[in-house]
N, CA, C and O of each residue as an XYZ file, in Angstrom:
888
protein
N       7.099     24.847    -32.054
C       8.127     25.405    -31.242
C       7.617     26.638    -30.518
O       7.923     26.854    -29.345
N       6.807     27.475    -31.253
C       6.212     28.669    -30.679
C       5.396     28.377    -29.389
O       5.436     29.114    -28.404
N       4.661     27.255    -29.472
C       3.837     26.819    -28.322
C       4.746     26.560    -27.105
O       4.442     26.975    -25.986
N       5.877     25.858    -27.357
C       6.764     25.495    -26.264
C       7.376     26.773    -25.660
O       7.486     26.887    -24.439
N       7.761     27.702    -26.488
C       8.369     28.962    -26.017
C       7.300     29.762    -25.229
O       7.629     30.350    -24.199
N       6.073     29.796    -25.675
C       4.985     30.452    -24.984
C       4.711     29.790    -23.653
O       4.497     30.469    -22.650
N       4.717     28.444    -23.637
C       4.514     27.686    -22.438
C       5.537     28.049    -21.382
O       5.227     28.326    -20.223
N       6.824     28.032    -21.870
C       7.893     28.346    -20.835
C       7.857     29.786    -20.414
O       8.135     30.080    -19.251
N       7.524     30.710    -21.307
C       7.400     32.084    -20.972
C       6.375     32.309    -19.880
O       6.597     33.076    -18.942
N       5.261     31.634    -20.017
C       4.160     31.753    -18.994
C       4.665     31.220    -17.660
O       4.369     31.805    -16.619
N       5.396     30.157    -17.665
C       5.994     29.589    -16.499
C       6.914     30.618    -15.800
O       6.827     30.797    -14.586
N       7.762     31.268    -16.543
C       8.715     32.263    -15.993
C       7.920     33.480    -15.415
O       8.249     34.004    -14.351
N       6.918     33.882    -16.124
C       6.141     35.031    -15.619
C       5.427     34.731    -14.359
O       5.390     35.555    -13.445
N       4.820     33.496    -14.284
C       4.108     33.052    -13.090
C       5.066     32.925    -11.881
O       4.706     33.230    -10.744
N       6.284     32.467    -12.172
C       7.316     32.322    -11.145
C       7.682     33.746    -10.571
O       7.866     33.916     -9.366
N       7.775     34.723    -11.471
C       8.062     36.053    -11.086
C       6.938     36.659    -10.217
O       7.189     37.315     -9.207
N       5.695     36.411    -10.655
C       4.570     36.909     -9.882
C       4.528     36.352     -8.485
O       4.220     37.053     -7.521
N       4.866     34.990     -8.385
C       4.888     34.371     -7.070
C       6.007     34.976     -6.189
O       5.815     35.214     -4.997
N       7.217     35.222     -6.834
C       8.316     35.800     -6.178
C       8.008     37.156     -5.629
O       8.614     37.569     -4.640
N       7.094     37.859     -6.229
C       6.715     39.202     -5.809
C       5.709     39.151     -4.660
O       5.310     40.181     -4.118
N       5.315     37.947     -4.308
C       4.423     37.752     -3.153
C       2.903     37.667     -3.421
O       2.090     37.661     -2.497
N       2.545     37.601     -4.758
C       1.198     37.513     -5.135
C       0.719     36.089     -5.200
O       1.299     35.310     -5.958
N      -0.269     35.698     -4.483
C      -0.721     34.339     -4.358
C      -2.127     34.052     -4.870
O      -2.385     32.959     -5.372
N      -3.034     35.007     -4.753
C      -4.421     34.756     -5.095
C      -5.132     33.964     -4.005
O      -4.647     33.886     -2.876
N      -6.256     33.389     -4.330
C      -7.033     32.666     -3.324
C      -6.531     31.268     -3.164
O      -5.421     30.944     -3.587
N      -7.346     30.425     -2.549
C      -6.977     29.036     -2.271
C      -7.823     28.071     -3.137
O      -9.013     28.306     -3.345
N      -7.222     27.029     -3.616
C      -7.908     26.028     -4.427
C      -7.562     24.635     -3.946
O      -6.528     24.446     -3.305
N      -8.415     23.639     -4.245
C      -8.185     22.247     -3.813
C      -7.748     21.416     -5.050
O      -8.463     21.309     -6.046
N      -6.597     20.868     -4.932
C      -5.988     20.041     -5.988
C      -5.869     18.617     -5.547
O      -5.223     18.337     -4.537
N      -6.488     17.682     -6.288
C      -6.380     16.247     -6.026
C      -5.164     15.665     -6.735
O      -5.085     15.680     -7.963
N      -4.228     15.157     -5.961
C      -3.005     14.583     -6.551
C      -3.001     13.079     -6.359
O      -3.379     12.578     -5.299
N      -2.568     12.353     -7.397
C      -2.598     10.886     -7.269
C      -1.315     10.301     -7.837
O      -1.125      9.092     -7.713
N      -0.451     11.043     -8.430
C       0.746     10.550     -9.090
C       2.016     10.982     -8.350
O       2.074     10.979     -7.121
N       3.028     11.354     -9.137
C       4.298     11.722     -8.497
C       4.153     12.923     -7.633
O       5.003     13.126     -6.766
N       3.148     13.742     -7.792
C       2.977     14.908     -6.960
C       2.506     14.533     -5.541
O       2.310     15.417     -4.706
N       2.324     13.240     -5.266
C       2.121     12.818     -3.840
C       3.477     12.774     -3.129
O       3.499     12.754     -1.898
N       4.586     12.757     -3.828
C       5.840     12.729     -3.193
C       6.246     14.150     -2.792
O       6.382     15.035     -3.637
N       6.438     14.347     -1.472
C       6.772     15.718     -0.965
C       8.020     16.296     -1.640
O       8.129     17.507     -1.829
N       8.950     15.423     -1.997
C      10.193     15.886     -2.609
C       9.947     16.486     -3.982
O      10.635     17.424     -4.387
N       8.936     15.931     -4.722
C       8.631     16.470     -6.000
C       7.990     17.891     -5.843
O       8.334     18.820     -6.575
N       7.076     18.022     -4.894
C       6.404     19.305     -4.657
C       7.484     20.385     -4.268
O       7.466     21.537     -4.702
N       8.411     19.889     -3.415
C       9.505     20.830     -2.985
C      10.330     21.274     -4.139
O      10.639     22.460     -4.256
N      10.702     20.363     -5.002
C      11.473     20.720     -6.189
C      10.762     21.685     -7.076
O      11.380     22.576     -7.660
N       9.434     21.519     -7.191
C       8.637     22.398     -8.030
C       8.245     23.713     -7.329
O       7.685     24.610     -7.960
N       8.546     23.823     -6.014
C       8.198     24.993     -5.302
C       6.736     25.244     -5.035
O       6.311     26.382     -4.839
N       5.974     24.175     -5.027
C       4.511     24.211     -4.771
C       4.282     24.176     -3.245
O       4.656     23.219     -2.567
N       3.678     25.211     -2.748
C       3.366     25.305     -1.305
C       2.046     24.688     -0.991
O       1.026     25.023     -1.593
N       2.065     23.767     -0.027
C       0.811     23.030      0.372
C       0.464     23.540      1.767
O       1.233     23.381      2.714
N      -0.723     24.162      1.870
C      -1.191     24.639      3.210
C      -1.814     23.511      4.017
O      -1.735     23.485      5.246
N      -2.435     22.580      3.302
C      -3.118     21.448      4.012
C      -3.147     20.283      3.040
O      -3.388     20.472      1.848
N      -2.902     19.077      3.541
C      -2.945     17.847      2.753
C      -3.870     16.881      3.446
O      -3.657     16.544      4.611
N      -4.901     16.426      2.745
C      -5.867     15.491      3.264
C      -5.980     14.242      2.429
O      -6.393     14.338      1.273
N      -5.643     13.082      2.935
C      -5.807     11.829      2.226
C      -7.255     11.674      1.734
O      -8.170     11.787      2.550
N      -7.499     11.430      0.485
C      -8.808     11.450     -0.097
C      -8.924     10.330     -1.144
O      -7.950      9.989     -1.816
N     -10.138      9.766     -1.267
C     -10.416      8.770     -2.258
C     -11.440      9.327     -3.231
O     -12.524      9.753     -2.832
N     -11.099      9.322     -4.476
C     -11.971      9.791     -5.568
C     -12.715      8.619     -6.167
O     -12.113      7.772     -6.827
N     -14.005      8.561     -5.948
C     -14.870      7.441     -6.461
C     -15.135      7.500     -7.948
O     -15.263      8.566     -8.551
N     -15.212      6.285     -8.524
C     -15.570      6.216     -9.953
C     -14.421      6.420    -10.911
O     -14.641      6.655    -12.099
N     -13.165      6.334    -10.407
C     -12.000      6.464    -11.278
C     -10.986      5.386    -10.894
O     -11.038      4.808     -9.808
N     -10.049      5.133    -11.839
C      -9.010      4.174    -11.631
C      -7.656      4.743    -12.116
O      -7.595      5.408    -13.150
N      -6.596      4.480    -11.372
C      -5.281      4.878    -11.758
C      -4.713      4.100    -12.978
O      -4.771      2.871    -13.006
N      -4.194      4.784    -13.927
C      -3.596      4.196    -15.073
C      -2.216      4.861    -15.399
O      -1.927      5.977    -14.968
N      -1.391      4.122    -16.176
C      -0.146      4.707    -16.665
C      -0.270      4.785    -18.242
O       0.499      4.173    -18.984
N      -1.255      5.552    -18.668
C      -1.585      5.525    -20.108
C      -1.419      6.913    -20.787
O      -1.850      7.132    -21.919
N      -0.769      7.839    -20.033
C      -0.559      9.131    -20.684
C       0.650      9.054    -21.621
O       1.773      8.829    -21.169
N       0.431      9.234    -22.873
C       1.436      9.008    -23.904
C       2.496     10.129    -23.875
O       2.140     11.308    -23.879
N       3.757      9.780    -23.847
C       4.877     10.628    -23.982
C       5.810     10.167    -25.092
O       5.758      8.987    -25.438
N       6.685     11.029    -25.691
C       7.477     10.646    -26.827
C       8.694      9.773    -26.486
O       9.793     10.026    -26.981
N       8.508      8.768    -25.659
C       9.582      7.832    -25.350
C       9.090      6.373    -25.452
O       7.953      6.073    -25.088
N       9.887      5.543    -25.911
C       9.469      4.157    -26.242
C       8.801      3.419    -25.082
O       9.434      3.165    -24.057
N       7.499      3.069    -25.249
C       6.781      2.244    -24.259
C       6.537      2.896    -22.928
O       6.148      2.210    -21.983
N       6.752      4.221    -22.802
C       6.682      4.881    -21.525
C       5.421      5.706    -21.387
O       5.063      6.472    -22.282
N       4.748      5.542    -20.254
C       3.556      6.322    -19.983
C       3.564      6.925    -18.575
O       4.134      6.361    -17.641
N       2.906      8.105    -18.452
C       2.821      8.764    -17.156
C       1.423      8.485    -16.607
O       0.545      7.973    -17.302
N       1.256      8.833    -15.370
C       0.022      8.539    -14.643
C      -1.114      9.376    -15.108
O      -0.947     10.548    -15.444
N      -2.304      8.764    -15.132
C      -3.547      9.482    -15.417
C      -4.620      8.675    -14.695
O      -4.383      7.581    -14.183
N      -5.850      9.289    -14.679
C      -6.996      8.559    -14.121
C      -8.099      8.522    -15.114
O      -8.324      9.502    -15.824
N      -8.800      7.419    -15.193
C      -9.895      7.235    -16.117
C     -11.183      6.895    -15.392
O     -11.158      6.331    -14.298
N     -12.266      7.225    -15.980
C     -13.619      6.862    -15.389
C     -13.674      5.347    -15.328
O     -13.398      4.648    -16.303
N     -14.043      4.859    -14.133
C     -14.184      3.414    -13.931
C     -15.196      3.176    -12.792
O     -14.831      3.144    -11.617
N     -16.430      3.015    -13.159
C     -17.506      2.798    -12.169
C     -17.136      1.631    -11.221
O     -16.694      0.572    -11.666
N     -17.323      1.846     -9.950
C     -17.010      0.828     -8.958
C     -15.615      0.803     -8.404
O     -15.297      0.122     -7.429
N     -14.773      1.603     -9.095
C     -13.357      1.695     -8.637
C     -13.140      3.098     -7.904
O     -14.034      3.944     -7.900
N     -11.989      3.285     -7.326
C     -11.657      4.535     -6.716
C     -10.163      4.765     -6.794
O      -9.391      3.815     -6.914
N      -9.755      6.012     -6.728
C      -8.362      6.407     -6.770
C      -8.020      7.076     -5.437
O      -8.704      8.009     -5.015
N      -6.984      6.608     -4.790
C      -6.570      7.266     -3.530
C      -5.546      8.283     -3.874
O      -4.794      8.142     -4.838
N      -5.519      9.325     -3.068
C      -4.563     10.375     -3.244
C      -4.606     11.419     -2.147
O      -5.097     11.127     -1.056
N      -4.129     12.584     -2.384
C      -4.088     13.673     -1.431
C      -4.850     14.863     -1.985
O      -4.683     15.225     -3.150
N      -5.681     15.468     -1.161
C      -6.322     16.697     -1.585
C      -5.503     17.838     -0.963
O      -5.492     18.042      0.251
N      -4.819     18.572     -1.856
C      -3.900     19.680     -1.397
C      -4.660     21.003     -1.444
O      -5.367     21.293     -2.409
N      -4.507     21.776     -0.418
C      -4.932     23.184     -0.486
C      -3.787     23.988     -0.839
O      -2.840     24.107     -0.062
N      -3.822     24.573     -2.026
C      -2.718     25.393     -2.566
C      -3.212     26.746     -3.003
O      -4.421     26.970     -3.066
N      -2.306     27.658     -3.308
C      -2.680     28.959     -3.787
C      -3.036     28.955     -5.252
O      -2.697     28.026     -5.985
N      -3.723     30.000     -5.673
C      -4.167     30.074     -7.062
C      -2.934     30.173     -7.985
O      -2.922     29.620     -9.085
N      -1.907     30.885     -7.513
C      -0.680     31.046     -8.370
C      -0.026     29.688     -8.567
O       0.479     29.387     -9.648
N      -0.037     28.814     -7.453
C       0.566     27.504     -7.583
C      -0.240     26.593     -8.482
O       0.305     25.698     -9.127
N      -1.576     26.831     -8.523
C      -2.412     26.086     -9.485
C      -1.967     26.421    -10.930
O      -1.896     25.532    -11.779
N      -1.686     27.641    -11.184
C      -1.239     28.075    -12.502
C       0.140     27.464    -12.828
O       0.387     27.035    -13.955
N       1.011     27.435    -11.841
C       2.352     26.878    -12.026
C       2.197     25.328    -12.305
O       2.917     24.770    -13.132
N       1.274     24.687    -11.615
C       1.008     23.258    -11.870
C       0.500     23.047    -13.235
O       0.795     22.026    -13.855
N      -0.312     24.043    -13.770
C      -0.793     23.940    -15.147
C       0.381     23.844    -16.110
O       0.338     23.132    -17.113
N       1.446     24.596    -15.766
C       2.660     24.604    -16.620
C       3.404     23.258    -16.437
O       3.794     22.626    -17.418
N       3.590     22.838    -15.201
C       4.367     21.646    -14.951
C       3.675     20.410    -15.642
O       4.334     19.518    -16.177
N       2.354     20.419    -15.595
C       1.609     19.316    -16.205
C       1.379     19.471    -17.668
O       0.690     18.650    -18.273
N       1.959     20.548    -18.296
C       1.829     20.786    -19.693
C       0.316     20.938    -20.142
O      -0.102     20.586    -21.245
N      -0.406     21.480    -19.191
C      -1.853     21.697    -19.470
C      -2.009     23.029    -20.238
O      -2.686     23.105    -21.263
N      -1.357     24.068    -19.699
C      -1.508     25.394    -20.309
C      -0.770     25.506    -21.646
O       0.412     25.165    -21.697
N      -1.362     25.933    -22.655
C      -0.834     26.092    -24.021
C      -0.697     24.725    -24.761
O      -1.232     24.535    -25.853
N       0.031     23.799    -24.125
C       0.386     22.593    -24.831
C      -0.813     21.554    -24.799
O      -0.958     20.740    -25.712
N      -1.615     21.615    -23.772
C      -2.755     20.716    -23.678
C      -2.463     19.237    -23.573
O      -3.278     18.423    -24.007
N      -1.312     18.857    -23.004
C      -0.983     17.461    -22.862
C      -1.850     16.774    -21.799
O      -2.267     15.629    -21.971
N      -2.109     17.481    -20.716
C      -2.993     17.039    -19.670
C      -4.258     17.980    -19.680
O      -4.125     19.176    -19.938
N      -5.401     17.462    -19.416
C      -6.580     18.219    -19.291
C      -6.952     18.319    -17.809
O      -6.454     17.538    -16.998
N      -7.797     19.242    -17.454
C      -8.263     19.403    -16.053
C      -9.664     18.966    -15.874
O     -10.562     19.353    -16.621
N      -9.854     18.144    -14.865
C     -11.188     17.738    -14.512
C     -11.617     18.349    -13.188
O     -10.756     18.767    -12.414
N     -12.835     18.417    -12.909
C     -13.366     19.049    -11.664
C     -14.420     18.166    -11.053
O     -15.159     17.459    -11.738
N     -14.467     18.233     -9.702
C     -15.481     17.578     -8.969
C     -15.704     18.369     -7.666
O     -14.966     19.288     -7.310
N     -16.799     17.930     -6.971
C     -17.124     18.573     -5.710
C     -17.020     17.566     -4.591
O     -17.513     16.446     -4.721
N     -16.393     17.936     -3.503
C     -16.185     17.092     -2.357
C     -16.523     17.863     -1.131
O     -15.922     18.904     -0.867
N     -17.512     17.363     -0.336
C     -17.941     18.097      0.894
C     -18.216     19.579      0.622
O     -17.875     20.459      1.412
N     -18.853     19.816     -0.540
C     -19.242     21.187     -0.814
C     -18.178     22.025     -1.358
O     -18.393     23.223     -1.543
N     -16.997     21.474     -1.642
C     -15.877     22.281     -2.150
C     -15.455     21.867     -3.554
O     -15.415     20.677     -3.866
N     -15.143     22.839     -4.396
C     -14.679     22.588     -5.739
C     -13.292     22.095     -5.736
O     -12.461     22.684     -5.044
N     -12.952     21.049     -6.458
C     -11.632     20.454     -6.520
C     -11.302     20.217     -7.961
O     -12.204     20.083     -8.787
N     -10.016     20.161     -8.292
C      -9.552     19.830     -9.668
C      -8.521     18.776     -9.700
O      -7.852     18.540     -8.694
N      -8.358     18.127    -10.813
C      -7.321     17.133    -11.026
C      -6.882     17.187    -12.465
O      -7.521     17.827    -13.301
N      -5.788     16.512    -12.750
C      -5.329     16.392    -14.182
C      -5.558     14.993    -14.714
O      -5.449     14.001    -13.994
N      -5.884     14.944    -16.026
C      -6.018     13.597    -16.686
C      -5.506     13.749    -18.125
O      -5.500     14.839    -18.696
N      -5.093     12.654    -18.664
C      -4.410     12.651    -19.975
C      -5.313     13.062    -21.103
O      -6.495     12.719    -21.131
N      -4.737     13.814    -22.053
C      -5.390     14.153    -23.310
C      -4.891     13.224    -24.432
O      -5.466     13.216    -25.520
N      -3.841     12.451    -24.181
C      -3.188     11.572    -25.168
C      -3.005     10.188    -24.474
O      -2.019      9.946    -23.777
N      -3.996      9.305    -24.698
C      -3.902      8.002    -24.074
C      -3.482      6.841    -24.919
O      -3.796      6.749    -26.106
N      -2.753      5.944    -24.266
C      -2.325      4.678    -24.912
C      -2.230      3.610    -23.797
O      -1.380      3.695    -22.910
N      -3.076      2.660    -23.863
C      -3.136      1.659    -22.776
C      -2.061      0.594    -22.878
O      -2.107     -0.382    -22.129
N      -1.096      0.741    -23.772
C       0.004     -0.262    -23.882
C       1.306      0.265    -23.240
O       2.389     -0.234    -23.545
N       1.202      1.241    -22.380
C       2.430      1.878    -21.842
C       2.693      1.443    -20.419
O       1.828      0.895    -19.736
N       3.957      1.713    -19.982
C       4.436      1.404    -18.588
C       5.178      2.605    -18.069
O       5.721      3.389    -18.849
N       5.209      2.762    -16.768
C       5.876      3.910    -16.192
C       7.442      3.695    -16.179
O       7.955      2.576    -16.189
N       8.122      4.833    -16.155
C       9.575      4.778    -15.990
C       9.851      4.319    -14.527
O       9.127      4.700    -13.607
N      10.890      3.513    -14.340
C      11.156      2.986    -13.023
C      11.376      4.082    -11.960
O      10.841      3.958    -10.858
N      12.116      5.108    -12.240
C      12.386      6.172    -11.261
C      11.038      6.982    -10.987
O      10.811      7.451     -9.871
N      10.214      7.116    -11.986
C       8.944      7.845    -11.826
C       8.022      7.024    -10.977
O       7.338      7.564    -10.107
N       7.983      5.719    -11.205
C       7.152      4.859    -10.381
C       7.556      4.862     -8.976
O       6.694      4.761     -8.103
N       8.830      4.972     -8.677
C       9.347      5.057     -7.316
C       8.882      6.321     -6.624
O       8.575      6.288     -5.432
N       8.823      7.416     -7.326
C       8.292      8.632     -6.722
C       6.836      8.496     -6.312
O       6.437      8.973     -5.249
N       6.031      7.836     -7.168
C       4.645      7.599     -6.832
C       4.509      6.701     -5.631
O       3.660      6.921     -4.767
N       5.390      5.637     -5.575
C       5.404      4.799     -4.410
C       5.728      5.523     -3.130
O       5.107      5.307     -2.089
N       6.715      6.388     -3.234
C       7.104      7.184     -2.054
C       5.925      8.001     -1.500
O       5.734      8.121     -0.290
N       5.144      8.556     -2.443
C       4.016      9.350     -2.058
C       2.920      8.509     -1.425
O       2.337      8.910     -0.418
N       2.636      7.363     -1.995
C       1.543      6.507     -1.469
C       1.949      5.916     -0.124
O       1.120      5.745      0.770
N       3.247      5.606      0.005
C       3.714      4.994      1.282
C       3.632      6.024      2.441
O       3.670      5.639      3.609
N       3.524      7.285      2.126
C       3.359      8.317      3.134
C       1.944      8.489      3.593
O       1.696      9.099      4.633
N       0.998      7.957      2.828
C      -0.425      8.139      3.201
C      -1.213      6.865      3.339
O      -2.357      6.887      3.792
N      -0.600      5.718      2.945
C      -1.297      4.437      3.059
C      -0.482      3.467      3.897
O       0.739      3.580      4.003
N      -1.205      2.486      4.503
C      -0.487      1.468      5.322
C       0.306      0.536      4.381
O      -0.086      0.351      3.229
N       1.354     -0.018      4.836
C       2.213     -0.931      3.981
C       1.445     -2.110      3.388
O       1.822     -2.644      2.345
N       0.362     -2.514      4.064
C      -0.445     -3.670      3.591
C      -1.435     -3.289      2.490
O      -2.152     -4.150      1.981
N      -1.479     -2.025      2.121
C      -2.449     -1.557      1.119
C      -2.315     -2.314     -0.210
O      -1.190     -2.492     -0.677
N      -3.391     -2.760     -0.830
C      -3.285     -3.457     -2.144
C      -2.675     -2.533     -3.216
O      -2.031     -3.018     -4.146
N      -2.868     -1.221     -3.097
C      -2.376     -0.291     -4.038
C      -0.831     -0.322     -3.998
O      -0.180     -0.306     -5.042
N      -0.255     -0.367     -2.779
C       1.200     -0.341     -2.600
C       1.740     -1.613     -3.300
O       2.697     -1.547     -4.073
N       1.110     -2.760     -3.013
C       1.531     -4.023     -3.594
C       1.439     -3.996     -5.137
O       2.315     -4.496     -5.843
N       0.375     -3.409     -5.609
C       0.164     -3.308     -7.104
C       1.294     -2.481     -7.722
O       1.863     -2.862     -8.746
N       1.614     -1.346     -7.090
C       2.685     -0.476     -7.681
C       4.087     -1.182     -7.521
O       4.932     -1.073     -8.410
N       4.307     -1.869     -6.433
C       5.608     -2.526     -6.238
C       5.859     -3.605     -7.225
O       7.003     -3.920     -7.552
N       4.755     -4.193     -7.717
C       4.899     -5.333     -8.734
C       4.565     -4.908    -10.157
O       4.475     -5.749    -11.051
N       4.380     -3.607    -10.373
C       4.002     -3.111    -11.706
C       5.126     -3.173    -12.654
O       6.260     -2.910    -12.255
N       4.893     -3.511    -13.915
C       5.937     -3.479    -14.862
C       6.376     -2.052    -15.207
O       5.575     -1.119    -15.159
N       7.645     -1.899    -15.550
C       8.175     -0.539    -15.792
C       9.189     -0.596    -16.937
O       9.583     -1.665    -17.403
N       9.592      0.600    -17.366
C      10.700      0.704    -18.322
C      11.861      1.269    -17.562
O      11.692      2.059    -16.633
N      13.014      0.869    -17.952
C      14.240      1.223    -17.196
C      14.755      2.647    -17.537
O      15.166      3.401    -16.655
N      14.717      2.986    -18.854
C      15.329      4.262    -19.258
C      14.378      4.932    -20.265
O      13.471      4.320    -20.829
N      14.658      6.252    -20.451
C      13.880      7.021    -21.374
C      14.575      6.941    -22.755
O      15.631      7.539    -22.958
N      14.002      6.240    -23.638
C      14.509      6.086    -24.983
C      13.579      6.869    -25.968
O      12.409      6.534    -26.155
N      14.174      7.929    -26.585
C      13.313      8.755    -27.478
C      12.605      7.905    -28.563
O      13.218      7.022    -29.165
N      11.357      8.176    -28.790
C      10.593      7.450    -29.838
C      10.832      8.141    -31.178
O      10.862      9.369    -31.257
N      10.997      7.357    -32.207
C      11.236      7.847    -33.523
C      10.211      7.183    -34.515
O      10.234      5.974    -34.745
N       9.354      8.009    -35.062
C       9.176      9.469    -34.884
C       8.526      9.717    -33.543
O       7.891      8.811    -33.003
N       8.664     10.978    -32.949
C       8.165     11.236    -31.630
C       6.632     11.345    -31.488
O       6.074     10.999    -30.447
N       5.984     11.814    -32.516
C       4.542     12.082    -32.442
C       4.218     12.942    -31.213
O       3.353     12.606    -30.403
N       4.896     13.992    -31.111
C       4.762     14.894    -29.900
C       3.792     16.007    -30.194
O       2.660     15.957    -29.713
N       4.158     16.972    -30.929
C       3.250     18.048    -31.273
C       2.275     17.664    -32.451
O       1.197     18.229    -32.632
N       2.771     16.638    -33.236
C       1.960     16.198    -34.379
C       1.735     14.677    -34.120
O       2.683     13.925    -33.895
N       0.432     14.252    -34.160
C       0.133     12.853    -34.019
C       0.327     12.099    -35.310
O       0.588     10.896    -35.291
N       0.201     12.792    -36.448
C       0.411     12.190    -37.795
C       1.205     13.097    -38.639
O       1.020     14.313    -38.590
N       2.087     12.554    -39.415
C       2.952     13.354    -40.312
C       2.544     13.194    -41.799
O       3.055     13.885    -42.680
N       1.612     12.264    -42.034
C       1.271     11.922    -43.430
C       0.654     13.113    -44.146
O       0.821     13.248    -45.358
N      -0.058     13.986    -43.427
C      -0.739     15.056    -44.071
C       0.203     16.134    -44.644
O      -0.207     17.008    -45.407
N       1.475     16.031    -44.243
C       2.450     16.998    -44.690
C       3.090     16.584    -46.089
O       3.880     17.321    -46.678
N       2.710     15.425    -46.539
C       3.167     14.962    -47.844
C       4.708     14.996    -47.998
O       5.408     14.371    -47.201
N       5.236     15.698    -48.985
C       6.699     15.708    -49.263
C       7.489     16.273    -48.066
O       8.694     16.038    -47.966
N       6.830     17.012    -47.163
C       7.502     17.643    -46.066
C       7.537     16.798    -44.800
O       7.986     17.215    -43.733
N       7.008     15.527    -45.001
C       6.849     14.616    -43.833
C       8.171     14.440    -43.044
O       8.169     14.611    -41.825
N       9.243     14.120    -43.678
C      10.538     13.854    -43.020
C      10.996     15.079    -42.303
O      11.484     14.985    -41.177
N      10.852     16.272    -42.934
C      11.265     17.536    -42.328
C      10.477     17.830    -41.029
O      11.041     18.260    -40.023
N       9.150     17.579    -41.094
C       8.310     17.804    -39.891
C       8.676     16.837    -38.797
O       8.662     17.203    -37.622
N       9.011     15.578    -39.160
C       9.407     14.604    -38.137
C      10.661     15.101    -37.437
O      10.739     14.999    -36.213
N      11.651     15.637    -38.156
C      12.860     16.129    -37.507
C      12.543     17.348    -36.667
O      13.081     17.514    -35.573
N      11.687     18.183    -37.169
C      11.248     19.377    -36.381
C      10.603     18.912    -35.031
O      10.877     19.487    -33.978
N       9.771     17.895    -35.092
C       9.118     17.375    -33.912
C      10.086     16.808    -32.949
O       9.901     16.919    -31.737
N      11.146     16.186    -33.467
C      12.207     15.645    -32.597
C      12.920     16.770    -31.815
O      13.230     16.670    -30.628
N      13.152     17.849    -32.591
C      13.779     19.037    -31.934
C      12.853     19.625    -30.823
O      13.322     20.029    -29.759
N      11.565     19.657    -31.102
C      10.626     20.146    -30.137
C      10.639     19.352    -28.880
O      10.510     19.910    -27.790
N      10.798     17.996    -29.004
C      10.889     17.142    -27.837
C      12.106     17.494    -26.997
O      12.010     17.641    -25.778
N      13.225     17.626    -27.641
C      14.434     17.970    -26.914
C      14.321     19.315    -26.154
O      14.763     19.431    -25.011
N      13.736     20.297    -26.799
C      13.530     21.587    -26.183
C      12.596     21.462    -24.970
O      12.875     22.038    -23.918
N      11.478     20.705    -25.108
C      10.499     20.518    -24.067
C      11.185     19.828    -22.870
O      11.105     20.310    -21.740
N      11.839     18.728    -23.127
C      12.464     18.013    -22.072
C      13.518     18.837    -21.277
O      13.651     18.712    -20.059
N      14.258     19.684    -22.035
C      15.240     20.593    -21.398
C      14.564     21.533    -20.420
O      15.012     21.716    -19.288
N      13.471     22.125    -20.886
C      12.802     23.126    -20.083
C      11.980     22.503    -18.918
O      11.921     23.094    -17.840
N      11.382     21.385    -19.107
C      10.469     20.750    -18.058
C      11.285     20.418    -16.870
O      10.746     20.460    -15.764
N      12.537     20.089    -16.987
C      13.368     19.699    -15.860
C      14.267     20.876    -15.386
O      15.135     20.697    -14.530
N      14.049     22.021    -15.934
C      14.909     23.208    -15.550
C      14.088     24.163    -14.664
O      12.974     24.549    -15.015
N      14.656     24.528    -13.525
C      13.992     25.495    -12.588
C      13.812     26.848    -13.262
O      14.486     27.178    -14.238
N      12.896     27.605    -12.720
C      12.697     28.948    -13.289
C      13.914     29.860    -13.103
O      14.724     29.652    -12.199
N      14.028     30.847    -13.947
C      15.164     31.768    -13.830
C      15.160     32.476    -12.462
O      16.220     32.713    -11.884
N      13.981     32.807    -11.955
C      13.883     33.429    -10.606
C      14.489     32.569     -9.539
O      15.278     33.048     -8.725
N      14.125     31.272     -9.526
C      14.674     30.384     -8.441
C      16.154     30.181     -8.658
O      16.840     29.967     -7.659
N      16.732     30.224     -9.859
C      18.188     30.107    -10.064
C      18.878     31.357     -9.547
O      19.960     31.288     -8.966
N      18.216     32.542     -9.773
C      18.864     33.785     -9.316
C      18.922     33.894     -7.796
O      19.779     34.578     -7.235
N      17.955     33.178     -7.121
C      17.891     33.273     -5.664
C      19.029     32.516     -5.031
O      19.401     32.785     -3.889
N      19.617     31.519     -5.802
C      20.661     30.658     -5.192
C      21.968     31.436     -5.140
O      22.979     30.914     -4.670
């Protein structure tokens, strides 16, 4: 729970720093999932100075990022020689990179890791899963956000559009029991196993509450 509180506290502090007008330098972020959807970026308050459709060679799009819901996976990319992932290369501020670290549960929680590559002499970063399970499917509404993003940068005849439109999905978010969220295994806790499972379930509820909740600063502006 302490990690979740620290994660959220960092998000609120970064939001305040941004509200004060501090931005830092510029960085290149390669987006391939729901962050391709302009509506998602707008909701998150991420400012994009420039967006360039880009293909990242040697990787493939997957829905194998494990989350504590039955059969549900978020987007990630895996090394796959001979394949490529299409997306957008966003030029964003350094403060927005740190906010994205929070949104992607990279900072403190380590749910997503950051990868880096060079393109045309420029340093770029992307997110990829730290918790993979290849038996997962995307949530229907989440898949639609990704489709919205790709339809904005690819022609309707694109094989990727067709693949996403015909991809299997899950209809609703059903909490997994046990969640295996902060703890991948409960066996090591011995007689405290059931107590730790219930604690992990509470952590999931707190995380989900905060991940969909705007910052205090943005709420005060309204």
